[in-house]
C-alpha positions, 0 to 999 in steps of 0.5 A: 500500500502506498500513500500519496500526498495531494496539494489541492486548490478549490473555489469553495463557493458551491460547496458546504466545506471540506468535510462531508455534510448531509446537507450538500456537496463537500470537497472531500466527497468530490475528491473521494469520488474522483479517486474511486473512478480513477483507481477502481478502488471502492474504498479509496478516501482522502484524509485532509489537513484543514477542514475549511468551512462552507464558502471558504477557498483554498490555494494549498490545502493538503490531503493524503490517500492510500492506494495499490495503484502503480501510477507514479506519485507525481503523475496523480495530479494530472490523472485526478484532474481529469475526473474533477470539476473545474473548481477543484484542481490538484496542484501537486502530488507526490508519494510520502511515507506510509505513516505520513499524516497531514494533521500530525506534522509541525506546520505553519498555515497561512490564510488570506482574507480580502475586503473590498472597501468601496462605495459600490460592489463589484460583481466579479468579487462577490464570491471572493471578497467581503464587500464593506461600504464604510471607510476603513483605516488599514493603519489602525487595523495593522496596529491592532493585528500586530498585538496577535503576534506570539503565543496567546489564548485565542478563546475570544476569537473562537466559535462558541460551538468548538469542543477544543479544550486548549485554545492557545495558538502561536501566530507568526504573521499578521499583516494588513495591506491596502492596494487601492480599494482592496484590503488584504489581511494575511495571517500565519500560525501553527494552528487555528481555531474554528472560525478564528480567522473570520472573527479576527477579521470581523474585529479588525473591521470594527477597529478600522471603521472606528466602532472599536477603539484601536487599542482594544485587541489586547483587552479582547485577548485578555478577556477570553470571552467570545462576546468581547470580539467582533462579529464573524466576517463572511466566508467568501473573503477567506482563502487557505493559502498554504500549509508549509511543514516546519524544518526539523526541530533544532535549538531552543524555543522561548515564549513569553507573555504576561501570563507565562514564560517558558523555554523548550530545548530540542537539541537532544531530541534526535540524538538522545530522544530527550527533550527539556522544558523549563517553566519560568513562570505561569498563572495558576489557571494556565499552568495545567494546559501549558504543562500538558501542551508542551509535554505532548509536543516534545513527546510527539516529536520523538522525546522518549524522556522529557526533563522538566525544570519547574520554577513555579513550585506547582509540580510534585513527585508523582503528579499526573498530567493526563497520561504523563507522571512526573517524578523528582530527579537529581539534575546530576543524573541527567546528561546535558542538564547543566548545559540546558539551564546552568542556574537551575537553583533559583533564588527562592528555592522553588526550582525543582527537576522532574522527568517523565516519559511515555513510550506509547507516543512517537512521531510528530505533533498532532494539532488539536484543531477540531476544524478551522475556517 
């Protein structure tokens, strides 16, 4: 059995979204139908990366399927396009490892949202841009968008229908650019919550129009309350531009905001299957999720053993965090501990070392997105 990776573009106007729905035709359903016709394999089906919503477009969504076919991986894009409608096109195809899963990779997703800001609508843009009559100040929108950069809890920008427990995401790009009457918002990050991008856009429009104050974005983030953010912008302006796999984990990652500060060290992941995590400070309400999120991340990226330096005094010997159990350890017993954080004894004496491992977990990080825009 072979696994094939597809890069898919589509005009989402006539579809109920990526995922199968009983009330209309989905992108997934059309792709499955094309696969079965081409391969003559009745059970062929795709596994998608981003489950875009009804009316949302894509230039570079990803999916995989398994097949016994001998068609070369790079030829599937040509063969499948013969069986697809003109509003769904395979842009690329290749063979990947049998255990490759598009939602279990460390990746950066980029979305683009287009706003047509003029007095009179343009018919050709009706399915591809959000028409907004009133003036918008893109400079205010850009300044507000920049607040989103970094790692934050985006609960305020998440649909109330979501079942995701951990609403923390890391945003690496948030740009608002005007070109004449067209305003484009581009956002990149390691994952997005359901309707997150469209709610952010709805909030930025309120700011650009002067209804919300320019400095409200941080206050909305801090509230962690969907009612504080703006409305959800229409689907037609949104396009999933790309999903780019991140390079192999090396070096260190440090994250800090007003609620937490931590550092992860990846340098021994590949050579020793060991990851280091230092929690320097963290609000009490955020601590359990932060500990579990980063422990799972290190484990799913190959760490058979995770070493924790806890400076908050919250972890104790035998403490359980989901299926992980932490035990106290002398840092002298840990190869590389001194290099990880030489000053492991803090002034207040609360710093302590712990270790855990979960041999059941392997492979790359699995985002807990329950569906996106």
